[in-house]
Residue frames as qw, qx, qy, qz and C-alpha x, y, z in Angstrom:
[[0.639, 0.210, -0.703, 0.232, 1.50, 6.06, 0.64],
 [0.735, -0.633, -0.232, -0.068, 1.05, 4.73, 4.10],
 [0.256, 0.628, -0.512, 0.527, 3.61, 6.09, 6.52],
 [0.761, -0.392, -0.509, 0.087, 4.23, 4.03, 9.59],
 [0.480, -0.873, 0.087, 0.017, 5.46, 5.09, 12.98],
 [0.462, 0.735, -0.451, 0.207, 9.12, 5.83, 12.81],
 [0.893, -0.356, -0.094, 0.259, 11.71, 3.60, 14.40],
 [0.218, -0.884, 0.339, 0.236, 14.84, 5.20, 15.60],
 [0.678, 0.604, -0.415, -0.047, 17.62, 4.54, 13.09],
 [0.079, -0.551, 0.781, -0.283, 19.81, 3.23, 15.94],
 [0.668, -0.042, 0.653, -0.355, 17.28, 0.42, 16.30],
 [0.806, 0.525, -0.032, -0.273, 17.50, -0.57, 12.59],
 [0.799, -0.172, 0.445, 0.366, 19.80, -3.03, 10.94],
 [0.078, 0.690, -0.411, -0.590, 22.18, -1.74, 8.37],
 [0.768, 0.283, 0.563, 0.118, 21.53, -3.25, 4.92],
 [0.098, -0.473, 0.467, 0.741, 23.34, -2.55, 1.69],
 [0.632, 0.537, 0.557, -0.046, 21.43, -2.40, -1.58],
 [0.308, -0.194, 0.460, 0.810, 22.68, -1.55, -5.02],
 [0.403, 0.748, 0.438, -0.294, 20.52, 0.85, -7.02],
 [0.538, 0.488, 0.330, 0.603, 20.94, 2.25, -10.49],
 [0.247, -0.158, -0.143, 0.945, 22.19, 5.85, -10.26],
 [0.231, -0.268, -0.375, -0.857, 19.08, 7.09, -12.16],
 [0.561, -0.513, -0.638, -0.127, 16.76, 5.22, -9.77],
 [0.501, -0.397, -0.436, 0.634, 18.51, 6.67, -6.75],
 [0.090, 0.000, 0.066, 0.994, 18.23, 10.20, -8.20],
 [0.393, -0.386, -0.527, -0.647, 14.54, 9.74, -8.93],
 [0.575, -0.517, -0.614, 0.159, 13.94, 8.50, -5.39],
 [0.350, -0.254, -0.251, 0.866, 15.74, 11.58, -3.98],
 [0.107, -0.170, -0.274, -0.940, 13.56, 13.83, -6.11],
 [0.527, -0.438, -0.603, -0.409, 10.36, 12.07, -5.01],
 [0.583, -0.402, -0.587, 0.392, 11.37, 11.95, -1.35],
 [0.036, -0.841, -0.021, -0.539, 12.09, 15.71, -0.95],
 [0.203, -0.670, 0.475, -0.533, 12.63, 16.53, 2.69],
 [0.927, -0.268, 0.087, -0.248, 11.68, 13.00, 3.83],
 [0.211, -0.601, 0.761, 0.125, 14.88, 11.52, 2.52],
 [0.660, 0.285, -0.546, -0.431, 15.14, 8.70, -0.02],
 [0.226, 0.120, -0.939, 0.231, 16.01, 5.97, 2.49],
 [0.353, 0.180, 0.590, -0.703, 12.84, 6.75, 4.45],
 [0.633, 0.359, -0.172, -0.664, 10.92, 6.60, 1.14],
 [0.465, 0.273, -0.827, -0.159, 12.44, 3.24, 0.31],
 [0.034, 0.031, 0.886, -0.462, 11.38, 1.90, 3.72],
 [0.506, 0.294, 0.317, -0.746, 7.81, 3.18, 3.15],
 [0.622, 0.362, -0.472, -0.509, 7.67, 1.62, -0.24],
 [0.305, 0.200, -0.928, 0.074, 8.98, -1.73, 1.14],
 [0.217, 0.120, 0.739, -0.626, 6.48, -1.67, 4.05],
 [0.593, 0.336, 0.035, -0.730, 3.65, -0.97, 1.62],
 [0.541, 0.308, -0.725, -0.296, 4.75, -3.87, -0.55],
 [0.124, 0.065, -0.936, 0.323, 4.91, -6.22, 2.45],
 [0.383, 0.230, 0.513, -0.733, 1.38, -5.11, 3.59],
 [0.639, 0.354, -0.258, -0.632, -0.04, -5.58, 0.12],
 [0.514, 0.255, -0.806, -0.143, 1.41, -9.05, -0.32],
 [0.118, -0.015, -0.892, 0.436, 0.47, -10.15, 3.19],
 [0.282, -0.591, -0.639, -0.403, -3.05, -8.65, 3.05],
 [0.434, -0.546, -0.457, 0.552, -2.28, -6.57, 6.14],
 [0.175, 0.602, 0.227, 0.745, -3.61, -3.21, 5.00],
 [0.205, -0.075, -0.468, 0.856, -3.66, -0.32, 7.37],
 [0.309, -0.377, -0.328, -0.809, -7.33, 0.63, 6.65],
 [0.051, 0.099, 0.773, -0.625, -9.46, 1.06, 9.70],
 [0.399, 0.535, 0.579, -0.467, -12.75, 2.10, 8.02],
 [0.503, 0.532, 0.570, 0.373, -14.41, 2.70, 4.72],
 [0.013, 0.971, 0.138, -0.193, -14.04, 6.42, 5.32],
 [0.413, -0.579, 0.471, 0.522, -10.46, 6.07, 4.18],
 [0.475, 0.260, 0.699, 0.467, -11.65, 5.17, 0.69],
 [0.093, 0.455, -0.033, -0.885, -12.03, 8.27, -1.54],
 [0.661, 0.395, -0.247, -0.587, -13.30, 6.53, -4.70],
 [0.571, -0.117, 0.811, 0.049, -13.68, 3.02, -6.17],
 [0.532, 0.406, -0.448, -0.594, -13.91, 1.45, -9.56],
 [0.940, 0.011, 0.239, -0.243, -15.14, -1.98, -10.61],
 [0.152, 0.610, -0.762, -0.156, -12.59, -4.57, -11.44],
 [0.975, -0.031, -0.147, -0.162, -12.04, -8.31, -11.82],
 [0.558, -0.646, 0.516, 0.077, -9.34, -10.08, -9.77],
 [0.648, 0.553, -0.509, -0.125, -6.57, -11.61, -11.84],
 [0.475, 0.156, -0.795, 0.344, -5.24, -13.49, -8.76],
 [0.517, -0.610, -0.587, 0.128, -6.31, -14.09, -5.24],
 [0.082, 0.511, -0.194, 0.833, -6.58, -10.87, -3.28],
 [0.306, -0.462, -0.720, 0.419, -7.79, -9.90, 0.22],
 [0.069, -0.853, -0.329, -0.398, -10.22, -7.07, 0.84],
 [0.321, 0.336, -0.364, 0.807, -8.41, -4.23, 2.53],
 [0.409, -0.436, 0.137, -0.790, -11.47, -3.52, 4.71],
 [0.869, -0.234, 0.061, -0.432, -12.87, -6.91, 5.65],
 [0.307, -0.481, 0.821, 0.030, -10.05, -9.36, 4.98],
 [0.833, 0.301, 0.373, -0.275, -12.41, -11.41, 2.78],
 [0.451, -0.186, 0.703, 0.517, -10.66, -13.48, 0.12],
 [0.560, 0.649, -0.054, -0.512, -11.33, -12.35, -3.44],
 [0.759, -0.040, 0.610, 0.222, -10.75, -15.24, -5.80],
 [0.172, -0.223, 0.582, 0.763, -9.34, -15.06, -9.35],
 [0.066, -0.266, -0.708, -0.651, -11.84, -13.93, -11.92],
 [0.154, -0.679, -0.685, 0.214, -14.33, -12.69, -9.29],
 [0.082, 0.807, 0.162, 0.562, -15.68, -9.12, -9.45],
 [0.556, -0.437, -0.348, 0.616, -14.13, -6.74, -7.04],
 [0.083, 0.988, 0.079, 0.102, -13.52, -3.01, -6.47],
 [0.616, 0.161, -0.187, 0.748, -10.34, -1.13, -6.54],
 [0.279, -0.912, -0.288, 0.089, -10.43, 1.56, -3.80],
 [0.407, 0.569, -0.156, 0.697, -8.38, 4.75, -3.96],
 [0.537, -0.573, -0.468, 0.404, -7.38, 5.64, -0.37],
 [0.088, -0.992, -0.079, 0.033, -6.99, 9.09, 1.10],
 [0.466, -0.674, 0.415, 0.395, -3.18, 8.42, 0.99],
 [0.388, 0.662, -0.434, -0.473, -3.16, 7.65, -2.74],
 [0.213, -0.224, 0.947, 0.090, -2.96, 3.89, -2.58],
 [0.699, 0.053, -0.402, -0.589, -5.05, 1.51, -4.68],
 [0.263, -0.198, 0.887, -0.324, -6.32, -1.35, -2.56],
 [0.327, -0.168, -0.836, -0.407, -8.58, -4.39, -3.35],
 [0.422, -0.031, 0.422, -0.801, -12.10, -4.34, -2.03],
 [0.123, 0.231, 0.961, 0.090, -14.68, -7.03, -1.98],
 [0.253, -0.408, -0.483, -0.732, -18.08, -6.35, -3.50],
 [0.571, -0.655, -0.446, -0.215, -20.33, -5.05, -0.68],
 [0.624, -0.246, -0.384, 0.635, -17.53, -3.89, 1.54],
 [0.114, 0.054, -0.030, 0.992, -18.43, -0.20, 0.99],
 [0.189, -0.638, -0.726, -0.173, -22.05, -0.42, 2.07],
 [0.062, -0.568, 0.041, -0.820, -23.58, 2.82, 3.18],
 [0.113, -0.044, -0.767, 0.630, -24.13, 3.28, 6.90]]
């Protein structure tokens, strides 16, 4: 999961969210020393980046592996920003941080 630069908690807005007790406990387990609120922020930022097409990838070196896929909906290549239309062939790239990101065919050309 992508971890962004930390903002001081004093610069953040307080927001209340209701979570099922079981979900909160699972988040605490997964977060470990990071803290579950920081984990929730990371998850939300990753979701926003995915939906907006604003992936944090700087180079193809961040892709550890890829598999062929077909887009079910419009996607944006995490490396080039190229639009991938529904039903077009694409790749799913597994990043060094464990995320799966959409990649256009040809975006992983060898140097």
